[in-house]
C-alpha positions in Angstrom: -32.9 167.7 127.8 -34.6 170.2 126.0 -34.4 173.9 125.2 -37.5 176.1 124.7 -38.1 179.0 122.4 -40.7 181.5 121.5 -42.0 181.8 119.0 -42.6 184.9 116.7 -46.2 186.5 116.5 -47.9 186.3 113.3 -48.9 189.2 111.2 -52.2 189.5 112.8 -50.5 190.1 116.0 -51.2 186.3 117.4 -49.1 183.9 117.9 -48.9 180.2 117.2 -48.2 179.0 119.9 -45.9 180.4 123.1 -43.1 177.6 122.9 -41.2 176.0 120.5 -39.2 172.9 122.0 -35.9 171.3 120.7 -34.2 168.7 121.9 -30.3 169.6 122.8 -28.8 166.4 125.0 -30.1 163.1 125.6 -28.5 161.2 128.3 -29.6 157.5 127.1 -27.8 158.6 123.6 -24.7 159.8 125.1 -24.1 156.9 127.5 -24.6 154.5 125.0 -22.2 156.2 122.7 -19.6 157.7 124.4 -19.7 156.7 127.9 -20.9 152.4 127.9 -17.1 151.9 126.0 -15.2 153.3 128.7 -16.7 151.0 131.6 -16.4 147.2 130.2 -19.9 146.9 130.5 -22.7 145.7 127.9 -26.2 146.9 129.6 -26.0 151.1 129.8 -28.6 149.8 133.2 -26.1 149.1 134.9 -24.8 152.6 135.2 -27.8 154.0 136.1 -27.0 157.1 134.9 -28.4 160.5 135.5 -28.4 164.4 135.2 -28.2 166.1 138.4 -26.9 169.6 137.0 -26.0 172.1 134.8 -23.9 175.1 134.8 -24.4 178.8 133.1 -22.3 177.7 130.3 -24.8 175.2 129.4 -22.0 172.5 130.6 -23.8 169.4 132.2 -23.0 167.2 135.7 -24.0 163.7 135.4 -23.2 160.7 137.6 -23.6 156.8 137.7 -22.7 154.3 139.2 -19.3 152.8 137.5 -18.3 148.9 139.0 -14.7 148.3 140.2 -14.8 144.7 140.2 -13.9 144.4 144.4 -15.4 143.1 147.5 -17.9 145.7 148.9 -18.0 145.4 152.8 -21.9 144.4 154.2 -22.7 147.1 156.9 -24.3 145.1 158.8 -21.8 142.1 159.0 -18.4 143.4 158.1 -18.2 141.1 155.3 -17.3 140.7 151.9 -20.1 140.8 149.6 -20.8 140.8 145.9 -19.0 143.3 143.1 -18.1 146.6 144.7 -18.8 149.9 142.8 -18.3 153.5 143.5 -20.6 156.8 142.4 -18.6 158.6 139.6 -19.2 162.4 138.5 -18.9 163.6 135.2 -18.7 166.7 132.7 -20.4 167.1 129.2 -20.2 170.5 127.2 -22.9 170.2 124.5 -22.0 170.0 121.1 -19.3 167.9 122.2 -18.3 164.1 122.3 -15.8 164.2 124.5 -16.8 164.5 129.0 -14.8 164.6 131.9 -14.7 162.7 135.1 -14.9 164.9 137.9 -15.0 163.0 140.8 -15.1 159.3 142.2 -17.4 158.9 145.2 -15.5 156.7 147.7 -19.2 155.0 148.3 -22.1 153.1 146.3 -24.4 156.2 146.4 -27.5 158.2 144.8 -26.0 161.8 144.0 -29.4 164.0 143.5 -27.9 167.2 143.0 -24.2 168.9 142.3 -22.6 172.6 141.8 -19.1 172.7 139.8 -17.1 176.3 140.9 -15.7 177.7 137.8 -12.5 176.6 137.6 -13.5 173.0 138.3 -11.1 173.0 141.5 -14.4 172.0 143.8 -17.8 169.9 143.9 -20.6 170.5 145.7 -23.1 167.8 145.9 -25.9 166.0 147.3 -26.6 162.5 148.4 -29.9 160.7 149.4 -30.1 157.6 151.2 -32.8 155.9 153.9 -32.6 156.2 157.8 -32.8 153.1 159.4 -36.7 154.2 160.2 -37.0 154.1 156.3 -36.9 158.4 155.9 -35.4 160.0 153.6 -32.3 161.7 154.5 -30.6 164.5 152.2 -26.5 165.3 152.8 -24.2 167.7 151.5 -20.7 167.6 150.6 -18.0 169.6 148.9 -15.3 167.6 147.1 -11.5 168.8 146.3 -11.7 167.9 142.3 -8.4 169.1 141.4 -6.5 166.9 142.2 -9.1 165.2 143.8 -8.6 165.6 147.8 -10.6 165.9 150.7 -14.2 166.0 151.6 -15.9 168.1 153.4 -19.2 167.8 155.1 -21.9 171.1 155.4 -22.9 169.6 158.7 -26.3 170.1 156.5 -28.3 166.2 157.6 -31.6 166.3 157.1 -34.7 165.8 155.1 -35.5 168.8 154.1 -34.4 169.4 150.0 -31.8 172.1 149.0 -30.6 173.1 146.6 -26.3 173.5 146.1 -25.3 176.3 143.5 -21.5 177.6 142.6 -21.9 181.5 142.3 -20.1 182.4 138.1 -17.5 184.8 138.4 -17.3 187.3 135.4 -14.5 186.2 132.8 -12.7 189.6 134.1 -12.4 188.3 137.4 -11.1 185.1 136.7 -7.6 184.2 137.4 -4.9 184.4 134.9 -3.4 181.2 133.4 0.2 180.6 134.6 -0.1 182.7 138.1 0.5 180.3 140.8 0.4 181.0 144.3 -2.3 182.8 143.7 -5.8 182.8 146.3 -9.5 182.6 145.1 -12.3 182.4 146.4 -15.6 180.0 145.4 -19.1 181.2 146.6 -21.3 178.3 146.8 -25.1 179.1 146.9 -27.1 176.7 149.5 -31.0 177.4 149.6 -33.3 175.1 152.0 -36.6 175.8 151.6 -38.1 176.9 154.5 -35.5 177.1 156.3 -32.5 179.7 155.0 -30.3 180.9 152.2 -26.7 181.2 152.7 -23.7 181.9 151.3 -20.5 179.6 152.2 -16.8 181.0 150.5 -14.0 178.8 150.6 -11.0 180.3 149.8 -8.9 178.0 147.6 -4.7 178.4 147.5 -3.3 178.0 143.6 -1.1 175.4 143.4 1.3 173.3 140.9 -1.1 170.7 140.7 -4.3 172.6 141.2 -6.2 174.3 144.4 -6.7 173.3 147.8 -8.7 174.6 150.4 -7.1 176.5 152.9 -9.8 176.2 155.8 -13.4 175.8 156.3 -15.7 177.8 154.6 -16.9 181.5 155.9 -20.9 180.7 156.4 -23.3 184.4 155.9 -27.2 183.6 156.0 -28.9 186.0 153.4 -32.2 185.3 154.5 -34.0 182.8 157.4 -38.2 181.4 157.3 -38.8 182.2 153.5 -41.6 180.6 151.9 -41.0 180.6 148.7 -37.7 181.3 146.3 -36.6 181.0 142.2 -33.3 181.6 140.8 -32.3 182.7 137.3 -29.0 180.9 135.9 -28.7 183.3 133.6 -28.5 186.7 135.4 -27.5 185.2 139.2 -30.7 186.7 140.8 -31.8 185.2 143.4 -35.7 185.9 144.3 -36.8 185.3 148.3 -40.4 186.0 149.1 -41.5 185.7 152.6 -43.8 187.6 154.7 -43.4 190.8 156.4 -44.7 190.1 159.5 -42.1 187.5 162.3 -43.8 184.3 162.4 -44.9 181.2 160.0 -47.0 181.5 157.1 -50.3 179.9 159.0 -50.0 183.0 161.7 -49.3 185.6 159.8 -53.1 184.5 157.8 -54.2 183.9 161.5 -53.3 187.0 162.4 -55.1 188.8 159.1 -51.3 190.5 158.2 -50.2 188.7 155.0 -48.2 190.9 152.9 -44.8 189.4 151.6 -41.7 191.7 150.8 -40.0 189.8 147.9 -35.9 190.1 148.3 -33.7 190.1 145.1 -30.5 189.0 145.6 -27.6 189.7 143.0 -24.5 187.7 142.5 -23.7 188.9 138.6 -21.2 191.5 140.1 -19.3 189.6 142.5 -15.7 190.5 143.4 -14.5 188.6 145.9 -16.5 189.4 148.4 -20.4 189.2 150.1 -23.2 189.7 147.3 -25.3 192.6 146.9 -29.0 192.7 148.6 -31.2 194.5 146.0 -34.1 193.6 148.3 -37.0 195.7 147.8 -39.1 197.0 150.7 -42.5 197.6 148.7 -44.7 194.6 150.2 -46.7 192.1 147.8 -50.3 192.1 149.3 -51.2 188.2 148.6 -54.6 186.2 149.9 -52.4 183.4 150.1 -49.3 182.3 148.5 -49.6 180.0 145.5 -49.5 177.2 145.3 -48.4 176.2 142.2 -47.8 178.6 138.4 -49.0 182.0 139.0 -48.1 184.7 138.6 -46.6 187.0 141.3 -48.8 190.7 141.3 -46.3 192.2 140.8 -46.1 196.2 140.3 -43.5 199.0 138.5 -42.7 200.2 142.4 -42.1 196.2 143.3 -39.8 195.3 140.5 -35.8 195.3 141.7 -34.5 199.4 141.0 -33.0 198.5 137.3 -30.1 202.1 137.6 -26.7 201.5 136.6 -24.9 203.6 139.6 -26.8 200.9 142.0 -25.5 198.0 141.2 -22.7 198.7 139.4 -24.3 197.8 135.7 -26.1 195.3 136.8 -29.9 195.1 135.6 -32.7 192.9 136.5 -33.7 190.2 133.8 -36.7 191.5 131.6 -39.0 188.8 131.9 -41.9 188.0 134.5 -41.5 186.1 137.9 -43.2 182.9 138.1 -44.3 182.0 140.8 -43.6 178.1 141.9 -43.4 176.4 145.7 -40.9 175.5 147.2 -39.8 172.1 146.5 -40.6 172.6 142.8 -38.3 174.9 141.2 -35.2 175.9 140.4 -34.5 177.9 137.8 -36.2 180.1 135.1 -39.2 179.5 132.9 -37.1 181.0 129.8 -35.8 178.7 127.7 -31.9 179.8 127.3 -31.7 178.6 131.0 -34.3 175.6 131.7 -32.3 172.8 133.0 
């Protein structure tokens, strides 16, 4: 994993290079030095380790295949075949030699992406598999991990790629240690391009041994039928772009009404209730939606308002928006938050 840093301007006013890169984490080295000795295996390739997420504090989530040594049932014949395995999810913070095993998935499945709540009570993850026709299918789950307990299905199984992200709270809003029987909320942001963006609110109870989910999460749809999105993990701003008129992208282009409205949602001041909608009503007049990395033609009036009175001290990020297709990008381009 690499992070990018902008270089300073030269005395003549010209920059010698736009970005400089430095290595902060190498998964292969971490697997050999720290993960492999705990498994009893000799070949790191057998672990099939992969990075599956990064949180706001810089910690990374990774998964690996852990052989159990027991039998694995054949799906068709229901017979034991070969050695079984489970998929594990671990947590590692840079500049440390330790890692935590957060969760052991009961099935040997490929975890595509994951996110963990700030108090490490819940782990949300998406598994990827093939259906009977050989088509790729995604399914998203949420698991209790402290202690390891129930697994909840979000009922989002489909061929559409999606992104999951727990919204992290400010330190002043986090629970104090030693307080028992306290009810908290964990908010999970789910973005399915060309479908919807929604917040799932889980109410959890602090118990002596950890946390438990009280009931099914509440779901609030923020936006439907958008055509581009970008998430800034350092400021917790979500940007969504959709055509001002109703209908599909093709219908809007054929009718000649191709005005695009940019909606901005701020989660930085989340206070255990609905997130603030900081959308702007100013349309962005684009001939078509960009197909690659292009700067959105934002004017000053198109940017999110920066009044502290309006947003309770939350200012919009002072960086240009870079338009990337929804299927490509989840994240920003600045060096302090690149995945």
